[in-house]
PDB file of N, CA, C and O in Angstrom:
ATOM      1  N   MET A   1       0.816  -1.186   0.000  1.00  0.00           N
ATOM      2  CA  MET A   1       0.000   0.000   0.000  1.00  0.00           C
ATOM      3  C   MET A   1       0.864   1.255   0.000  1.00  0.00           C
ATOM      4  O   MET A   1       0.338   2.358   0.148  1.00  0.00           O
ATOM      5  N   GLY A   2       2.147   1.115  -0.159  1.00  0.00           N
ATOM      6  CA  GLY A   2       3.002   2.271  -0.251  1.00  0.00           C
ATOM      7  C   GLY A   2       3.700   2.669   1.027  1.00  0.00           C
ATOM      8  O   GLY A   2       4.512   3.594   1.013  1.00  0.00           O
ATOM      9  N   SER A   3       3.414   2.004   2.132  1.00  0.00           N
ATOM     10  CA  SER A   3       4.091   2.364   3.378  1.00  0.00           C
ATOM     11  C   SER A   3       5.110   1.290   3.736  1.00  0.00           C
ATOM     12  O   SER A   3       4.895   0.100   3.502  1.00  0.00           O
ATOM     13  N   ILE A   4       6.218   1.735   4.306  1.00  0.00           N
ATOM     14  CA  ILE A   4       7.271   0.822   4.724  1.00  0.00           C
ATOM     15  C   ILE A   4       7.240   0.754   6.241  1.00  0.00           C
ATOM     16  O   ILE A   4       7.461   1.759   6.918  1.00  0.00           O
ATOM     17  N   GLU A   5       6.964  -0.444   6.781  1.00  0.00           N
ATOM     18  CA  GLU A   5       6.839  -0.618   8.220  1.00  0.00           C
ATOM     19  C   GLU A   5       7.477  -1.924   8.659  1.00  0.00           C
ATOM     20  O   GLU A   5       7.600  -2.870   7.881  1.00  0.00           O
ATOM     21  N   TYR A   6       7.875  -1.955   9.909  1.00  0.00           N
ATOM     22  CA  TYR A   6       8.401  -3.167  10.536  1.00  0.00           C
ATOM     23  C   TYR A   6       7.708  -3.315  11.883  1.00  0.00           C
ATOM     24  O   TYR A   6       7.760  -2.412  12.717  1.00  0.00           O
ATOM     25  N   TRP A   7       7.061  -4.451  12.093  1.00  0.00           N
ATOM     26  CA  TRP A   7       6.352  -4.732  13.339  1.00  0.00           C
ATOM     27  C   TRP A   7       6.957  -5.980  13.970  1.00  0.00           C
ATOM     28  O   TRP A   7       7.259  -6.952  13.278  1.00  0.00           O
ATOM     29  N   HIS A   8       7.130  -5.944  15.280  1.00  0.00           N
ATOM     30  CA  HIS A   8       7.606  -7.137  15.969  1.00  0.00           C
ATOM     31  C   HIS A   8       7.008  -7.163  17.374  1.00  0.00           C
ATOM     32  O   HIS A   8       7.151  -6.212  18.142  1.00  0.00           O
ATOM     33  N   LEU A   9       6.337  -8.270  17.695  1.00  0.00           N
ATOM     34  CA  LEU A   9       5.761  -8.461  19.019  1.00  0.00           C
ATOM     35  C   LEU A   9       6.525  -9.597  19.691  1.00  0.00           C
ATOM     36  O   LEU A   9       6.571 -10.720  19.190  1.00  0.00           O
ATOM     37  N   TYR A  10       7.119  -9.278  20.830  1.00  0.00           N
ATOM     38  CA  TYR A  10       7.906 -10.264  21.551  1.00  0.00           C
ATOM     39  C   TYR A  10       7.025 -11.052  22.516  1.00  0.00           C
ATOM     40  O   TYR A  10       5.953 -10.584  22.902  1.00  0.00           O
ATOM     41  N   GLN A  11       7.466 -12.234  22.904  1.00  0.00           N
ATOM     42  CA  GLN A  11       6.719 -13.055  23.855  1.00  0.00           C
ATOM     43  C   GLN A  11       6.590 -12.368  25.215  1.00  0.00           C
ATOM     44  O   GLN A  11       5.654 -12.654  25.962  1.00  0.00           O
ATOM     45  N   SER A  12       7.508 -11.477  25.541  1.00  0.00           N
ATOM     46  CA  SER A  12       7.462 -10.771  26.817  1.00  0.00           C
ATOM     47  C   SER A  12       6.376  -9.687  26.831  1.00  0.00           C
ATOM     48  O   SER A  12       6.085  -9.114  27.881  1.00  0.00           O
ATOM     49  N   GLY A  13       5.782  -9.408  25.670  1.00  0.00           N
ATOM     50  CA  GLY A  13       4.766  -8.378  25.587  1.00  0.00           C
ATOM     51  C   GLY A  13       5.287  -7.068  25.016  1.00  0.00           C
ATOM     52  O   GLY A  13       4.515  -6.140  24.774  1.00  0.00           O
ATOM     53  N   GLN A  14       6.584  -6.993  24.802  1.00  0.00           N
ATOM     54  CA  GLN A  14       7.144  -5.786  24.196  1.00  0.00           C
ATOM     55  C   GLN A  14       6.754  -5.731  22.733  1.00  0.00           C
ATOM     56  O   GLN A  14       6.637  -6.757  22.063  1.00  0.00           O
ATOM     57  N   PHE A  15       6.558  -4.526  22.255  1.00  0.00           N
ATOM     58  CA  PHE A  15       6.126  -4.310  20.882  1.00  0.00           C
ATOM     59  C   PHE A  15       7.038  -3.278  20.236  1.00  0.00           C
ATOM     60  O   PHE A  15       7.304  -2.229  20.823  1.00  0.00           O
ATOM     61  N   VAL A  16       7.513  -3.565  19.046  1.00  0.00           N
ATOM     62  CA  VAL A  16       8.386  -2.648  18.317  1.00  0.00           C
ATOM     63  C   VAL A  16       7.740  -2.339  16.971  1.00  0.00           C
ATOM     64  O   VAL A  16       7.294  -3.234  16.254  1.00  0.00           O
ATOM     65  N   HIS A  17       7.701  -1.054  16.651  1.00  0.00           N
ATOM     66  CA  HIS A  17       7.152  -0.639  15.356  1.00  0.00           C
ATOM     67  C   HIS A  17       8.028   0.468  14.784  1.00  0.00           C
ATOM     68  O   HIS A  17       8.179   1.530  15.388  1.00  0.00           O
ATOM     69  N   PHE A  18       8.593   0.210  13.630  1.00  0.00           N
ATOM     70  CA  PHE A  18       9.357   1.214  12.887  1.00  0.00           C
ATOM     71  C   PHE A  18       8.572   1.535  11.628  1.00  0.00           C
ATOM     72  O   PHE A  18       8.081   0.630  10.953  1.00  0.00           O
ATOM     73  N   ALA A  19       8.451   2.800  11.312  1.00  0.00           N
ATOM     74  CA  ALA A  19       7.718   3.200  10.109  1.00  0.00           C
ATOM     75  C   ALA A  19       8.450   4.350   9.424  1.00  0.00           C
ATOM     76  O   ALA A  19       8.944   5.273  10.073  1.00  0.00           O
ATOM     77  N   ALA A  20       8.507   4.271   8.111  1.00  0.00           N
ATOM     78  CA  ALA A  20       9.105   5.351   7.330  1.00  0.00           C
ATOM     79  C   ALA A  20       8.040   6.413   7.071  1.00  0.00           C
ATOM     80  O   ALA A  20       6.885   6.090   6.793  1.00  0.00           O
ATOM     81  N   LEU A  21       8.432   7.665   7.164  1.00  0.00           N
ATOM     82  CA  LEU A  21       7.502   8.741   6.832  1.00  0.00           C
ATOM     83  C   LEU A  21       7.242   8.741   5.332  1.00  0.00           C
ATOM     84  O   LEU A  21       8.126   8.443   4.528  1.00  0.00           O
ATOM     85  N   ARG A  22       6.036   9.076   4.984  1.00  0.00           N
ATOM     86  CA  ARG A  22       5.661   9.074   3.570  1.00  0.00           C
ATOM     87  C   ARG A  22       6.541  10.025   2.755  1.00  0.00           C
ATOM     88  O   ARG A  22       6.826   9.774   1.585  1.00  0.00           O
ATOM     89  N   GLU A  23       6.960  11.105   3.385  1.00  0.00           N
ATOM     90  CA  GLU A  23       7.802  12.079   2.698  1.00  0.00           C
ATOM     91  C   GLU A  23       9.139  11.492   2.266  1.00  0.00           C
ATOM     92  O   GLU A  23       9.728  11.938   1.281  1.00  0.00           O
ATOM     93  N   ALA A  24       9.613  10.503   2.993  1.00  0.00           N
ATOM     94  CA  ALA A  24      10.907   9.889   2.692  1.00  0.00           C
ATOM     95  C   ALA A  24      10.806   8.807   1.631  1.00  0.00           C
ATOM     96  O   ALA A  24      11.811   8.461   1.011  1.00  0.00           O
ATOM     97  N   THR A  25       9.623   8.269   1.411  1.00  0.00           N
ATOM     98  CA  THR A  25       9.492   7.131   0.504  1.00  0.00           C
ATOM     99  C   THR A  25       8.733   7.433  -0.779  1.00  0.00           C
ATOM    100  O   THR A  25       8.870   6.695  -1.755  1.00  0.00           O
ATOM    101  N   ASP A  26       7.943   8.489  -0.804  1.00  0.00           N
ATOM    102  CA  ASP A  26       7.104   8.801  -1.962  1.00  0.00           C
ATOM    103  C   ASP A  26       7.614  10.072  -2.642  1.00  0.00           C
ATOM    104  O   ASP A  26       7.480  11.167  -2.096  1.00  0.00           O
ATOM    105  N   ARG A  27       8.188   9.927  -3.812  1.00  0.00           N
ATOM    106  CA  ARG A  27       8.786  11.065  -4.527  1.00  0.00           C
ATOM    107  C   ARG A  27       7.747  12.127  -4.875  1.00  0.00           C
ATOM    108  O   ARG A  27       8.025  13.321  -4.766  1.00  0.00           O
ATOM    109  N   GLN A  28       6.552  11.704  -5.292  1.00  0.00           N
ATOM    110  CA  GLN A  28       5.507  12.667  -5.643  1.00  0.00           C
ATOM    111  C   GLN A  28       5.071  13.479  -4.429  1.00  0.00           C
ATOM    112  O   GLN A  28       4.787  14.671  -4.541  1.00  0.00           O
ATOM    113  N   TRP A  29       5.021  12.833  -3.274  1.00  0.00           N
ATOM    114  CA  TRP A  29       4.646  13.525  -2.046  1.00  0.00           C
ATOM    115  C   TRP A  29       5.684  14.594  -1.702  1.00  0.00           C
ATOM    116  O   TRP A  29       5.336  15.711  -1.318  1.00  0.00           O
ATOM    117  N   LYS A  30       6.963  14.236  -1.846  1.00  0.00           N
ATOM    118  CA  LYS A  30       8.040  15.187  -1.566  1.00  0.00           C
ATOM    119  C   LYS A  30       7.959  16.385  -2.514  1.00  0.00           C
ATOM    120  O   LYS A  30       8.117  17.527  -2.083  1.00  0.00           O
ATOM    121  N   GLU A  31       7.715  16.135  -3.789  1.00  0.00           N
ATOM    122  CA  GLU A  31       7.621  17.219  -4.762  1.00  0.00           C
ATOM    123  C   GLU A  31       6.426  18.124  -4.465  1.00  0.00           C
ATOM    124  O   GLU A  31       6.519  19.342  -4.618  1.00  0.00           O
ATOM    125  N   LYS A  32       5.310  17.540  -4.041  1.00  0.00           N
ATOM    126  CA  LYS A  32       4.136  18.332  -3.682  1.00  0.00           C
ATOM    127  C   LYS A  32       4.438  19.228  -2.479  1.00  0.00           C
ATOM    128  O   LYS A  32       4.078  20.405  -2.472  1.00  0.00           O
ATOM    129  N   LEU A  33       5.102  18.666  -1.462  1.00  0.00           N
ATOM    130  CA  LEU A  33       5.459  19.469  -0.288  1.00  0.00           C
ATOM    131  C   LEU A  33       6.420  20.597  -0.660  1.00  0.00           C
ATOM    132  O   LEU A  33       6.313  21.706  -0.137  1.00  0.00           O
ATOM    133  N   GLN A  34       7.354  20.310  -1.561  1.00  0.00           N
ATOM    134  CA  GLN A  34       8.293  21.339  -1.996  1.00  0.00           C
ATOM    135  C   GLN A  34       7.551  22.465  -2.716  1.00  0.00           C
ATOM    136  O   GLN A  34       7.815  23.639  -2.458  1.00  0.00           O
ATOM    137  N   GLN A  35       6.640  22.127  -3.601  1.00  0.00           N
ATOM    138  CA  GLN A  35       5.877  23.148  -4.317  1.00  0.00           C
ATOM    139  C   GLN A  35       5.011  23.966  -3.356  1.00  0.00           C
ATOM    140  O   GLN A  35       4.921  25.187  -3.487  1.00  0.00           O
ATOM    141  N   ASP A  36       4.375  23.298  -2.392  1.00  0.00           N
ATOM    142  CA  ASP A  36       3.546  24.008  -1.411  1.00  0.00           C
ATOM    143  C   ASP A  36       4.391  24.958  -0.567  1.00  0.00           C
ATOM    144  O   ASP A  36       3.986  26.090  -0.305  1.00  0.00           O
ATOM    145  N   THR A  37       5.564  24.495  -0.144  1.00  0.00           N
ATOM    146  CA  THR A  37       6.447  25.332   0.669  1.00  0.00           C
ATOM    147  C   THR A  37       6.937  26.538  -0.126  1.00  0.00           C
ATOM    148  O   THR A  37       6.966  27.657   0.385  1.00  0.00           O
ATOM    149  N   MET A  38       7.318  26.304  -1.368  1.00  0.00           N
ATOM    150  CA  MET A  38       7.772  27.407  -2.213  1.00  0.00           C
ATOM    151  C   MET A  38       6.649  28.420  -2.431  1.00  0.00           C
ATOM    152  O   MET A  38       6.899  29.624  -2.486  1.00  0.00           O
ATOM    153  N   SER A  39       5.437  27.943  -2.552  1.00  0.00           N
ATOM    154  CA  SER A  39       4.287  28.830  -2.730  1.00  0.00           C
ATOM    155  C   SER A  39       4.030  29.664  -1.474  1.00  0.00           C
ATOM    156  O   SER A  39       3.779  30.866  -1.561  1.00  0.00           O
ATOM    157  N   HIS A  40       4.094  29.024  -0.313  1.00  0.00           N
ATOM    158  CA  HIS A  40       3.843  29.731   0.941  1.00  0.00           C
ATOM    159  C   HIS A  40       4.948  30.734   1.284  1.00  0.00           C
ATOM    160  O   HIS A  40       4.691  31.768   1.901  1.00  0.00           O
ATOM    161  N   LEU A  41       6.175  30.415   0.876  1.00  0.00           N
ATOM    162  CA  LEU A  41       7.311  31.283   1.223  1.00  0.00           C
ATOM    163  C   LEU A  41       7.840  32.052   0.013  1.00  0.00           C
ATOM    164  O   LEU A  41       9.017  32.411  -0.027  1.00  0.00           O
ATOM    165  N   ARG A  42       6.988  32.302  -0.958  1.00  0.00           N
ATOM    166  CA  ARG A  42       7.432  32.992  -2.177  1.00  0.00           C
ATOM    167  C   ARG A  42       7.929  34.413  -1.903  1.00  0.00           C
ATOM    168  O   ARG A  42       8.672  34.973  -2.708  1.00  0.00           O
ATOM    169  N   HIS A  43       7.525  35.000  -0.775  1.00  0.00           N
ATOM    170  CA  HIS A  43       7.971  36.349  -0.436  1.00  0.00           C
ATOM    171  C   HIS A  43       9.404  36.370   0.116  1.00  0.00           C
ATOM    172  O   HIS A  43      10.001  37.440   0.236  1.00  0.00           O
ATOM    173  N   CYS A  44       9.955  35.204   0.451  1.00  0.00           N
ATOM    174  CA  CYS A  44      11.335  35.118   0.948  1.00  0.00           C
ATOM    175  C   CYS A  44      12.273  34.858  -0.227  1.00  0.00           C
ATOM    176  O   CYS A  44      12.262  33.775  -0.812  1.00  0.00           O
ATOM    177  N   ALA A  45      13.066  35.835  -0.562  1.00  0.00           N
ATOM    178  CA  ALA A  45      13.940  35.721  -1.734  1.00  0.00           C
ATOM    179  C   ALA A  45      15.287  35.095  -1.420  1.00  0.00           C
ATOM    180  O   ALA A  45      16.018  34.737  -2.343  1.00  0.00           O
ATOM    181  N   ASP A  46      15.642  34.951  -0.147  1.00  0.00           N
ATOM    182  CA  ASP A  46      16.976  34.485   0.216  1.00  0.00           C
ATOM    183  C   ASP A  46      17.068  32.971   0.455  1.00  0.00           C
ATOM    184  O   ASP A  46      18.085  32.501   0.965  1.00  0.00           O
ATOM    185  N   ILE A  47      16.053  32.210   0.108  1.00  0.00           N
ATOM    186  CA  ILE A  47      16.074  30.759   0.319  1.00  0.00           C
ATOM    187  C   ILE A  47      16.633  30.070  -0.921  1.00  0.00           C
ATOM    188  O   ILE A  47      16.177  30.315  -2.037  1.00  0.00           O
ATOM    189  N   VAL A  48      17.619  29.209  -0.715  1.00  0.00           N
ATOM    190  CA  VAL A  48      18.187  28.404  -1.800  1.00  0.00           C
ATOM    191  C   VAL A  48      17.452  27.062  -1.779  1.00  0.00           C
ATOM    192  O   VAL A  48      17.785  26.186  -0.981  1.00  0.00           O
ATOM    193  N   TRP A  49      16.464  26.900  -2.646  1.00  0.00           N
ATOM    194  CA  TRP A  49      15.586  25.732  -2.600  1.00  0.00           C
ATOM    195  C   TRP A  49      16.318  24.429  -2.897  1.00  0.00           C
ATOM    196  O   TRP A  49      15.922  23.381  -2.387  1.00  0.00           O
ATOM    197  N   ASN A  50      17.356  24.462  -3.693  1.00  0.00           N
ATOM    198  CA  ASN A  50      18.100  23.235  -3.997  1.00  0.00           C
ATOM    199  C   ASN A  50      18.925  22.756  -2.808  1.00  0.00           C
ATOM    200  O   ASN A  50      19.343  21.599  -2.776  1.00  0.00           O
ATOM    201  N   ALA A  51      19.167  23.631  -1.824  1.00  0.00           N
ATOM    202  CA  ALA A  51      19.958  23.266  -0.650  1.00  0.00           C
ATOM    203  C   ALA A  51      19.102  22.661   0.471  1.00  0.00           C
ATOM    204  O   ALA A  51      19.641  22.134   1.444  1.00  0.00           O
ATOM    205  N   VAL A  52      17.782  22.736   0.339  1.00  0.00           N
ATOM    206  CA  VAL A  52      16.889  22.172   1.364  1.00  0.00           C
ATOM    207  C   VAL A  52      16.919  20.644   1.231  1.00  0.00           C
ATOM    208  O   VAL A  52      16.595  20.116   0.168  1.00  0.00           O
ATOM    209  N   PRO A  53      17.308  19.921   2.310  1.00  0.00           N
ATOM    210  CA  PRO A  53      17.467  18.468   2.206  1.00  0.00           C
ATOM    211  C   PRO A  53      16.158  17.690   2.139  1.00  0.00           C
ATOM    212  O   PRO A  53      16.136  16.575   1.617  1.00  0.00           O
ATOM    213  N   GLY A  54      15.077  18.245   2.652  1.00  0.00           N
ATOM    214  CA  GLY A  54      13.815  17.520   2.620  1.00  0.00           C
ATOM    215  C   GLY A  54      12.689  18.320   3.242  1.00  0.00           C
ATOM    216  O   GLY A  54      12.898  19.416   3.762  1.00  0.00           O
ATOM    217  N   TYR A  55      11.500  17.760   3.183  1.00  0.00           N
ATOM    218  CA  TYR A  55      10.304  18.422   3.685  1.00  0.00           C
ATOM    219  C   TYR A  55       9.494  17.423   4.502  1.00  0.00           C
ATOM    220  O   TYR A  55       9.458  16.233   4.192  1.00  0.00           O
ATOM    221  N   ILE A  56       8.843  17.925   5.550  1.00  0.00           N
ATOM    222  CA  ILE A  56       7.984  17.078   6.370  1.00  0.00           C
ATOM    223  C   ILE A  56       6.640  17.779   6.526  1.00  0.00           C
ATOM    224  O   ILE A  56       6.578  18.964   6.855  1.00  0.00           O
ATOM    225  N   SER A  57       5.578  17.038   6.287  1.00  0.00           N
ATOM    226  CA  SER A  57       4.236  17.560   6.513  1.00  0.00           C
ATOM    227  C   SER A  57       3.922  17.430   8.002  1.00  0.00           C
ATOM    228  O   SER A  57       3.845  16.317   8.522  1.00  0.00           O
ATOM    229  N   LEU A  58       3.745  18.540   8.682  1.00  0.00           N
ATOM    230  CA  LEU A  58       3.457  18.496  10.115  1.00  0.00           C
ATOM    231  C   LEU A  58       2.103  17.850  10.380  1.00  0.00           C
ATOM    232  O   LEU A  58       1.935  17.163  11.387  1.00  0.00           O
ATOM    233  N   VAL A  59       1.143  18.058   9.496  1.00  0.00           N
ATOM    234  CA  VAL A  59      -0.173  17.431   9.663  1.00  0.00           C
ATOM    235  C   VAL A  59      -0.034  15.910   9.591  1.00  0.00           C
ATOM    236  O   VAL A  59      -0.594  15.199  10.425  1.00  0.00           O
ATOM    237  N   ASN A  60       0.697  15.413   8.613  1.00  0.00           N
ATOM    238  CA  ASN A  60       0.905  13.978   8.468  1.00  0.00           C
ATOM    239  C   ASN A  60       1.685  13.412   9.656  1.00  0.00           C
ATOM    240  O   ASN A  60       1.384  12.314  10.123  1.00  0.00           O
ATOM    241  N   LEU A  61       2.676  14.144  10.145  1.00  0.00           N
ATOM    242  CA  LEU A  61       3.481  13.697  11.278  1.00  0.00           C
ATOM    243  C   LEU A  61       2.632  13.596  12.545  1.00  0.00           C
ATOM    244  O   LEU A  61       2.698  12.596  13.259  1.00  0.00           O
ATOM    245  N   VAL A  62       1.837  14.627  12.823  1.00  0.00           N
ATOM    246  CA  VAL A  62       0.969  14.608  14.009  1.00  0.00           C
ATOM    247  C   VAL A  62      -0.064  13.486  13.908  1.00  0.00           C
ATOM    248  O   VAL A  62      -0.341  12.803  14.894  1.00  0.00           O
ATOM    249  N   TYR A  63      -0.630  13.298  12.722  1.00  0.00           N
ATOM    250  CA  TYR A  63      -1.601  12.220  12.516  1.00  0.00           C
ATOM    251  C   TYR A  63      -0.961  10.855  12.787  1.00  0.00           C
ATOM    252  O   TYR A  63      -1.557  10.016  13.462  1.00  0.00           O
ATOM    253  N   THR A  64       0.234  10.636  12.270  1.00  0.00           N
ATOM    254  CA  THR A  64       0.916   9.354  12.446  1.00  0.00           C
ATOM    255  C   THR A  64       1.230   9.096  13.920  1.00  0.00           C
ATOM    256  O   THR A  64       1.004   7.994  14.418  1.00  0.00           O
ATOM    257  N   ILE A  65       1.747  10.102  14.614  1.00  0.00           N
ATOM    258  CA  ILE A  65       2.065   9.941  16.038  1.00  0.00           C
ATOM    259  C   ILE A  65       0.802   9.683  16.844  1.00  0.00           C
ATOM    260  O   ILE A  65       0.795   8.826  17.728  1.00  0.00           O
ATOM    261  N   THR A  66      -0.271  10.419  16.545  1.00  0.00           N
ATOM    262  CA  THR A  66      -1.547  10.218  17.229  1.00  0.00           C
ATOM    263  C   THR A  66      -2.072   8.809  16.986  1.00  0.00           C
ATOM    264  O   THR A  66      -2.580   8.166  17.905  1.00  0.00           O
ATOM    265  N   GLU A  67      -1.956   8.335  15.776  1.00  0.00           N
ATOM    266  CA  GLU A  67      -2.392   6.977  15.429  1.00  0.00           C
ATOM    267  C   GLU A  67      -1.642   5.934  16.257  1.00  0.00           C
ATOM    268  O   GLU A  67      -2.243   4.965  16.720  1.00  0.00           O
ATOM    269  N   HIS A  68      -0.347   6.123  16.446  1.00  0.00           N
ATOM    270  CA  HIS A  68       0.444   5.176  17.234  1.00  0.00           C
ATOM    271  C   HIS A  68       0.053   5.206  18.705  1.00  0.00           C
ATOM    272  O   HIS A  68      -0.038   4.159  19.346  1.00  0.00           O
ATOM    273  N   PHE A  69      -0.180   6.400  19.244  1.00  0.00           N
ATOM    274  CA  PHE A  69      -0.599   6.491  20.641  1.00  0.00           C
ATOM    275  C   PHE A  69      -1.984   5.898  20.858  1.00  0.00           C
ATOM    276  O   PHE A  69      -2.229   5.267  21.886  1.00  0.00           O
ATOM    277  N   GLU A  70      -2.897   6.092  19.902  1.00  0.00           N
ATOM    278  CA  GLU A  70      -4.219   5.491  20.023  1.00  0.00           C
ATOM    279  C   GLU A  70      -4.121   3.972  19.990  1.00  0.00           C
ATOM    280  O   GLU A  70      -4.815   3.285  20.739  1.00  0.00           O
ATOM    281  N   PHE A  71      -3.262   3.448  19.124  1.00  0.00           N
ATOM    282  CA  PHE A  71      -3.083   1.997  19.047  1.00  0.00           C
ATOM    283  C   PHE A  71      -2.518   1.460  20.370  1.00  0.00           C
ATOM    284  O   PHE A  71      -2.969   0.430  20.871  1.00  0.00           O
ATOM    285  N   ALA A  72      -1.545   2.154  20.922  1.00  0.00           N
ATOM    286  CA  ALA A  72      -0.923   1.717  22.182  1.00  0.00           C
ATOM    287  C   ALA A  72      -1.911   1.801  23.342  1.00  0.00           C
ATOM    288  O   ALA A  72      -1.825   1.010  24.281  1.00  0.00           O
ATOM    289  N   ASP A  73      -2.850   2.752  23.291  1.00  0.00           N
ATOM    290  CA  ASP A  73      -3.796   2.957  24.367  1.00  0.00           C
ATOM    291  C   ASP A  73      -4.881   1.885  24.400  1.00  0.00           C
ATOM    292  O   ASP A  73      -5.356   1.542  25.482  1.00  0.00           O
ATOM    293  N   VAL A  74      -5.285   1.347  23.260  1.00  0.00           N
ATOM    294  CA  VAL A  74      -6.371   0.366  23.232  1.00  0.00           C
ATOM    295  C   VAL A  74      -5.874  -1.063  23.387  1.00  0.00           C
ATOM    296  O   VAL A  74      -6.681  -1.990  23.457  1.00  0.00           O
ATOM    297  N   ALA A  75      -4.586  -1.254  23.440  1.00  0.00           N
ATOM    298  CA  ALA A  75      -4.067  -2.614  23.643  1.00  0.00           C
ATOM    299  C   ALA A  75      -4.445  -3.090  25.038  1.00  0.00           C
ATOM    300  O   ALA A  75      -4.281  -2.346  26.005  1.00  0.00           O
ATOM    301  N   PRO A  76      -4.950  -4.317  25.162  1.00  0.00           N
ATOM    302  CA  PRO A  76      -5.354  -4.804  26.486  1.00  0.00           C
ATOM    303  C   PRO A  76      -4.165  -4.979  27.419  1.00  0.00           C
ATOM    304  O   PRO A  76      -3.075  -5.335  26.971  1.00  0.00           O
ATOM    305  N   PRO A  77      -4.361  -4.732  28.713  1.00  0.00           N
ATOM    306  CA  PRO A  77      -3.252  -4.910  29.658  1.00  0.00           C
ATOM    307  C   PRO A  77      -2.872  -6.378  29.768  1.00  0.00           C
ATOM    308  O   PRO A  77      -3.707  -7.267  29.603  1.00  0.00           O
ATOM    309  N   ILE A  78      -1.622  -6.609  30.044  1.00  0.00           N
ATOM    310  CA  ILE A  78      -1.126  -7.990  30.142  1.00  0.00           C
ATOM    311  C   ILE A  78      -1.138  -8.435  31.585  1.00  0.00           C
ATOM    312  O   ILE A  78      -0.759  -9.567  31.885  1.00  0.00           O
TER     313      ILE A  78
END
């Protein structure tokens, strides 16, 4: 489905989840964020856009973190 994740549940009850941000794995998403950022900051003339290493959508980041906390909260106690 386009997301890169690693899940591991240990017998002790520990749970490990690694997930790649969509911005790091989807080229079209990165280009869209770059265009949006350039549009929002078009009044700033001193930004070298080719020197920016990457972009992160704060809305997507907050949603992902919230999703993980909700998942951790509904897990039954051991």
